[in-house]
Structures are given as C-alpha cells and as structure tokens.
MARBA-454048 format. One record per residue: y, z, x negated of N, C-alpha, C in turn. Coordinates in pm, whole numbers, padded with zeros to 5 digits, always signed. Example, Ala and Ser with C-alpha at 12.3 -4.5 7.8 and 13.67 -1.06 7.14 Angstrom:
2
-00569+00780-01319-00450+00780-01230-00330+00780-01320 -00225+00708-01285-00106+00714-01367+00003+00787-01290 
This chain:
96
+00796-00815+01533+00709-00732+01588+00682-00672+01459 +00678-00541+01561+00660-00415+01431+00502-00419+01410 +00473-00343+01304+00337-00331+01292+00311-00162+01276 +00175-00119+01324+00153+00002+01338+00084+00065+01185 +00172+00108+01122+00092+00125+00958+00017+00288+00979 -00129+00273+00953-00217+00389+00953-00235+00425+00767 -00252+00560+00787-00300+00597+00635-00396+00684+00665 -00527+00602+00548-00635+00656+00578-00644+00847+00519 -00714+00918+00585-00684+01053+00565-00703+01117+00458 -00778+01087+00380-00804+01125+00221-00682+01068+00152 -00637+00958+00188-00509+00909+00128-00381+01021+00177 -00387+01047+00270-00254+01124+00336-00285+01221+00278 -00416+01321+00247-00419+01420+00192-00356+01441+00069 -00378+01344-00018-00353+01323-00116-00209+01302-00152 -00163+01274-00052-00010+01214-00100+00075+01366-00054 +00022+01414+00057+00050+01567+00096+00102+01647-00057 +00006+01636-00170-00042+01722-00261+00064+01660-00353 +00148+01574-00328+00251+01526-00429+00392+01612-00425 +00438+01594-00494+00600+01689-00515+00685+01581-00375 +00752+01686-00303+00860+01644-00213+00908+01499-00240 +00960+01497-00306+01053+01361-00363+00959+01249-00374 +00856+01249-00411+00722+01168-00463+00682+01101-00307 +00669+01247-00211+00636+01194-00092+00725+01101+00009 +00866+01176-00015+00983+01097+00036+01026+00938+00016 +00947+00917-00121+00958+00796-00176+00844+00677-00115 +00741+00748-00085+00600+00659-00055+00602+00658+00089 +00662+00757+00195+00659+00755+00294+00761+00645+00352 +00945+00623+00269+01033+00536+00297+00974+00377+00247 +00879+00357+00150+00822+00242+00129+00723+00178+00208 +00616+00246+00249+00543+00225+00370+00575+00197+00496 +00708+00283+00538+00765+00252+00670+00815+00077+00650 +00885+00060+00535+00930-00055+00535+00815-00185+00626 +00716-00141+00562+00577-00214+00590+00566-00221+00738 +00636-00159+00789+00641-00190+00979+00699-00315+01005 +00765-00336+00932+00864-00449+00995+00790-00575+00927 +00757-00560+00812+00703-00709+00730+00605-00633+00612 +00504-00649+00608+00375-00632+00537+00363-00768+00449 +00391-00836+00492+00333-00979+00405+00434-00986+00288 +00411-01039+00158+00475-01025+00053+00554-01184+00070 +00698-01130+00002+00783-01201+00048+00867-01252-00106 +01011-01285-00105+01074-01303-00206+01119-01176-00301 +01100-01077-00242+01158-00952-00332+01060-00894-00440 +00939-00922-00428+00841-00935-00502+00769-00794-00571 +00779-00736-00459+00755-00556-00445+00593-00575-00370 +00552-00666-00304+00415-00685-00255+00346-00805-00294 +00216-00784-00310+00118-00926-00357+00039-00909-00265 -00003-01031-00223-00127-01071-00190-00287-01127-00292 -00374-01025-00249-00474-01028-00359-00602-01078-00270 -00667-01140-00387-00830-01200-00315-00903-01129-00426 -00998-01064-00385-01133-00994-00431-01218-01084-00448 -01319-01054-00540-01455-01130-00569-01493-01106-00425 -01568-01238-00363-01612-01211-00239-01517-01287-00131 -01411-01338-00151-01313-01357-00055-01229-01235+00014 -01274-01141+00035-01179-01018+00062-01018-01045+00041 -00930-01051+00152-00788-01011+00119-00732-00875+00126 -00667-00801+00006-00594-00689+00037-00449-00713-00007 -00372-00646+00021-00208-00660-00044-00192-00507-00159 -00104-00517-00222-00088-00423-00316+00102-00399-00336 +00115-00282-00300+00279-00258-00317+00300-00208-00396 +00362-00218-00445+00469-00144-00568+00594-00064-00536 +00559+00076-00569+00628+00199-00467+00737+00220-00581 +00825+00213-00621+00919+00271-00737+00853+00215-00859 +00865+00257-00949+00814+00231-01087+00675+00289-01132 +00633+00405-01000+00559+00524-01057+00366+00481-00966 +00449+00457-00849+00281+00436-00736+00261+00262-00710 +00142+00274-00687+00095+00134-00638-00018+00214-00491 +00038+00091-00411-00053+00103-00278-00138-00008-00243 -00237-00012-00189-00321-00121-00153-00347-00109+00039 -00328-00206+00105-00309-00212+00213-00402-00324+00274 -00466-00291+00388-00504-00448+00471-00418-00438+00577 -00410-00567+00633-00335-00659+00772-00439-00674+00849 -00442-00598+00964-00503-00636+01085-00398-00714+01174 -00409-00831+01167-00297-00953+01239-00338-00928+01376 -00444-00904+01465-00496-00907+01588-00443-00801+01619 -00466-00697+01582-00413-00581+01637-00248-00493+01603 -00202-00577+01487-00064-00557+01426-00068-00413+01368 -00173-00386+01292-00193-00308+01221-00200-00312+01069 -00108-00230+01006-00167-00206+00818-00218-00081+00824 -00338-00119+00691-00396+00005+00741-00452+00072+00556 -00333+00174+00519-00330+00186+00411-00429+00234+00325 -00532+00164+00205-00650+00219+00174-00634+00297+00087 -00555+00303+00000-00519+00387-00175-00412+00374-00192 -00350+00444-00257-00244+00513-00318-00226+00558-00450 -00260+00517-00572-00276+00561-00692-00096+00559-00787 -00120+00638-00857+00009+00614-01000-00053+00474-01048 +00061+00427-01090+00063+00259-01132-00075+00282-01242 -00082+00352-01345-00188+00386-01422-00315+00401-01347 -00333+00499-01289-00431+00482-01217-00489+00358-01157 -00392+00275-01060-00431+00190-01024-00461+00069-01099 -00427+00043-01227-00482-00041-01348-00646+00002-01358 -00663+00117-01402-00803+00169-01457-00884+00115-01351 -00856+00162-01208-00920+00115-01069-00994+00022-01066 -00842-00074-01028-00878-00239-01028-00872-00313-01126 -00794-00283-01213-00822-00344-01334-00706-00530-01297 -00798-00611-01356-00762-00750-01307-00799-00794-01193 -00769-00869-01118-00828-00906-01032-00912-01064-01036 
C-alpha cells in the first residue's frame, strides 16, 4: 500500500534553495516514505508524542537533515511539515 508524500509549499521552497546534492538526498529519503512511513528496525524514523498528545514522526536524512511529518492513515498521505538541518531541529524542537 503506497502513501502519497506531500510537502508543504514553504518547506519545498526552502529545500529548492539547497545545493543540488542535498536536494537529491532529501528527495530520495522522502520517496522511501511512500512505501512505509512508520518507524521500524532501521532507526532513521521515530514516533514522537508532543505535549497535548499529538503524534508526529521524525526522519533523519543522512547526518545532516531532519524531517518532521504527519501520517494521515485514512487518506494514505504523509505530510512533511518541516525539514531542518540537524542543528536547527535540535534548537527548534529540543527534547520532547
């Protein structure tokens, strides 16, 4: 069962400003979410419960970027909400 990966416009614009190699790495990582967006044994995906009980997921991309996304199971959609450098992600989200 394939999922449709949707990237917020502002996130897509930010990614498009990155060097071509980074764009290619990010695109390949996000394409893998089409097959299975849920965390597994590989360790690059993680389920996170935010304050208030909201569930989001984190995907480590290479050792450089981190993507945060939501899974809309009923519509088979993965919505990519943010992509940051790993350093920016730690500053913005800190510890959950």
